[in-house]
ZATORZA-27525 format. One record per residue (C-alpha): y negated, x, z. Coordinates in steps of 0.02 Angstrom, whole numbers, padded with zeros to 5 digits, always signed. Layout:
BEGIN
YXZ
...
//
This chain:
BEGIN
-06167+05804+04882
-06154+05627+04811
-05975+05582+04767
-06002+05405+04704
-06115+05362+04558
-06286+05296+04613
-06288+05107+04629
-06395+05019+04499
-06480+04869+04580
-06479+04778+04414
-06289+04779+04404
-06153+04697+04506
-06067+04829+04611
-05881+04833+04648
-05831+04747+04810
-05762+04911+04880
-05787+05091+04824
-05722+05241+04919
-05709+05424+04876
-05610+05547+04984
-05636+05453+05147
-05561+05546+05295
-05535+05514+05479
-05457+05614+05621
-05422+05564+05800
-05400+05706+05925
-05357+05828+05787
-05229+05712+05707
-05264+05651+05531
-05261+05461+05516
-05337+05451+05341
-05332+05604+05229
-05403+05547+05062
-05443+05364+05034
-05505+05346+04856
-05504+05175+04774
-05609+05040+04691
-05588+04853+04715
-05678+04746+04588
-05753+04576+04622
-05641+04434+04568
-05478+04528+04599
-05343+04519+04732
-05301+04695+04789
-05144+04737+04889
-05146+04882+05013
-04969+04942+05047
-04895+05080+05152
-04772+05116+05293
-04818+05101+05476
-04935+05242+05525
-04996+05266+05347
-05179+05241+05395
-05201+05061+05335
-05282+04996+05495
-05400+05144+05511
-05448+05123+05328
-05492+04940+05354
-05594+04984+05510
-05693+05113+05411
-05728+04985+05274
-05793+04861+05403
-05900+04989+05493
-05796+04983+05652
-05747+05166+05635
-05862+05303+05568
-05779+05408+05431
-05757+05593+05464
-05789+05635+05281
-05806+05564+05108
-05910+05418+05051
-05894+05231+05023
-05983+05069+04985
-05954+04888+05030
-06032+04762+04908
-06146+04902+04849
-06206+04957+05022
-06155+05118+05111
-06016+05099+05238
-06088+05060+05408
-06239+04966+05337
-06244+04795+05424
-06317+04700+05274
-06154+04666+05179
-06070+04593+05333
-06157+04428+05298
-06046+04412+05143
-05882+04482+05211
-05743+04378+05288
-05610+04459+05397
-05446+04399+05473
-05365+04536+05580
-05179+04545+05610
-05198+04543+05801
-05327+04408+05830
-05388+04352+06001
-05478+04187+05984
-05572+04085+06114
-05426+03980+06175
-05535+03864+06280
-05627+03803+06124
-05569+03667+06005
-05544+03711+05822
-05709+03632+05773
-05803+03716+05917
-05730+03884+05868
-05792+03866+05689
-05964+03807+05748
-05978+03961+05860
-05945+04077+05715
-06060+03976+05603
-06199+04004+05729
-06163+04192+05727
-06187+04185+05538
-06348+04083+05561
-06278+03945+05451
-06395+03794+05457
-06334+03644+05558
-06332+03529+05406
-06223+03651+05312
-06106+03665+05462
-06082+03477+05471
-06026+03473+05290
-05934+03639+05278
-05828+03643+05437
-05733+03481+05396
-05704+03552+05220
-05629+03711+05291
-05520+03618+05416
-05452+03513+05273
-05426+03668+05166
-05315+03750+05298
-05225+03588+05344
-05299+03567+05518
-05408+03412+05500
-05306+03313+05626
-05320+03457+05752
-05510+03477+05745
-05533+03423+05927
-05378+03510+05995
-05400+03667+06100
-05341+03830+06025
-05231+03867+06176
-05114+03731+06113
-05100+03805+05938
-04946+03893+05871
-04965+04066+05793
-04962+03989+05621
-05100+03866+05667
-05204+04007+05740
-05185+04103+05578
-05247+03951+05484
-05401+03929+05594
-05430+04116+05581
-05427+04102+05392
-05552+03959+05402
-05673+04066+05503
-05653+04207+05376
-05716+04086+05242
-05861+04009+05339
-05995+04117+05257
-05935+04091+05077
-05892+04277+05070
-05897+04390+04918
-05761+04497+04997
-05619+04437+05109
-05511+04563+05202
-05346+04489+05260
-05227+04585+05373
-05054+04504+05375
-05121+04329+05340
-04950+04246+05316
-04839+04335+05443
-04829+04184+05560
-04829+04047+05429
-04690+03939+05361
-04664+03924+05172
-04788+03780+05161
-04919+03883+05253
-04889+04035+05142
-04913+03929+04987
-05074+03860+05060
-05139+04037+05088
-05092+04086+04910
-05188+03937+04843
-05341+03985+04946
-05333+04165+04884
-05322+04104+04703
-05475+03994+04734
-05572+04144+04800
-05526+04244+04645
-05580+04101+04531
-05754+04095+04608
-05772+04284+04588
-05738+04344+04765
-05629+04496+04800
-05481+04488+04918
-05415+04645+05003
-05240+04603+05064
-05130+04701+05181
-04960+04620+05203
-04783+04667+05253
-04717+04523+05148
-04700+04611+04981
-04643+04451+04897
-04812+04375+04939
-04904+04528+04873
-04801+04521+04713
-04848+04339+04684
-05031+04352+04733
-05107+04522+04692
-05183+04589+04531
-05174+04772+04583
-05095+04870+04725
-05126+05037+04809
-04984+05133+04891
-05041+05238+05040
-04940+05364+05141
-04994+05491+05273
-05173+05432+05252
-05181+05465+05065
-05177+05348+04916
-05026+05398+04812
-05047+05276+04670
-05151+05126+04615
-05076+05012+04484
-05101+04845+04400
-04956+04748+04475
-04900+04659+04317
-04886+04823+04223
-04803+04911+04369
-04670+04780+04397
-04635+04751+04213
-04636+04934+04168
-04460+04972+04230
-04300+04874+04242
-04129+04901+04315
-03980+04867+04202
-03815+04816+04279
-03663+04839+04167
-03482+04790+04189
-03379+04904+04077
-03195+04949+04064
-03109+05096+03982
-03265+05206+03979
-03224+05391+03972
-03313+05508+04094
-03407+05602+03957
-03463+05437+03879
-03521+05380+04051
-03626+05538+04069
-03703+05504+03898
-03788+05347+03964
-03911+05458+04058
-04008+05490+03896
-04082+05314+03908
-04140+05315+04088
-04117+05380+04263
-04030+05340+04427
-03863+05319+04337
-03731+05257+04460
-03553+05198+04440
-03439+05103+04558
-03276+05064+04470
-03318+04950+04324
-03497+04923+04385
-03630+05038+04313
-03816+05035+04356
-03954+05122+04259
-04145+05117+04274
-04238+05103+04107
-04420+05127+04061
-04410+05008+03913
-04297+04859+03880
-04297+04907+03694
-04156+05028+03739
-04035+04886+03780
-03968+04858+03602
-03942+05045+03582
-03845+05054+03744
-03734+04907+03692
-03695+04989+03524
-03660+05156+03608
-03535+05081+03731
-03441+04992+03591
-03440+05149+03484
-03364+05243+03630
-03220+05119+03634
-03274+05037+03798
-03244+04854+03839
-03413+04778+03882
-03405+04622+03990
-03587+04614+04048
-03754+04698+04016
-03884+04620+04132
-04065+04682+04142
-04161+04647+04302
-04345+04682+04331
-04375+04795+04480
-04446+04702+04630
-04601+04767+04719
-04489+04819+04865
-04392+04935+04749
-04553+05008+04680
-04622+05031+04856
-04470+05133+04906
-04477+05232+04745
-04662+05278+04767
-04680+05290+04955
-04502+05335+05006
-04391+05276+05147
-04457+05378+05294
-04539+05235+05388
-04544+05048+05359
-04688+04937+05315
//
């Protein structure tokens, strides 16, 4: 039975489409139900705790692992079809590069694997080295590179083939703030030219800055897919400093939100809509309370991750 709609050759397909992908290893479920769509021209975050099935999911997308069920497409082609690999760039988290090669030799080797013409290589490789800040290290062997420098050269090789889809697994984990900003700029450039970026990162602050949408995965199943701007702006935490608030008046605050907590004069409440703030202020004053502060704070992606995925296992 076909789960995905037939691909129309006259239309541009999404970069990634999956429906109910599954995978087991020795009777243990690694991926239970991977269902998502990643459009071209968007940066998509893939978030979940350790053991959630993220790595297995990426391997199925790349054709390195055969799914045990479900269906999927990469750039319009069925998973496992070698044709889209010409337009996919990949930077794994645990890379093992040819340490006896120089940076330029390493990129030339991968360019040859892509059958990139020599004239194009001569122009493109210096451009990529400059893009990742390694021009002055072009003739230096990779064995002398720091982890951050290796991540940069790995990113350069992921961009060699002008990909329509780039899959990045922890691309900034070994980088300093300057390097992380460089990677963000590169990702924005890919989005601007219409490429899709599939990003798996433990650094939620980077995901929050960079991604358009995020998927939360746990126990091999996608729990939720959301547009990040809407998700982060949809709720806010309000911190109040209030004196002389009676217990029954304190309990009455729950009508405006959830997760009501009090610690002495400090009160915290989670709201769905900031429009409730004036009502809360009027209510507190009507109840005879002394209001010293009413401070709304947007929930960070880390808070939303814990709320959706839970706390049983870290990223």
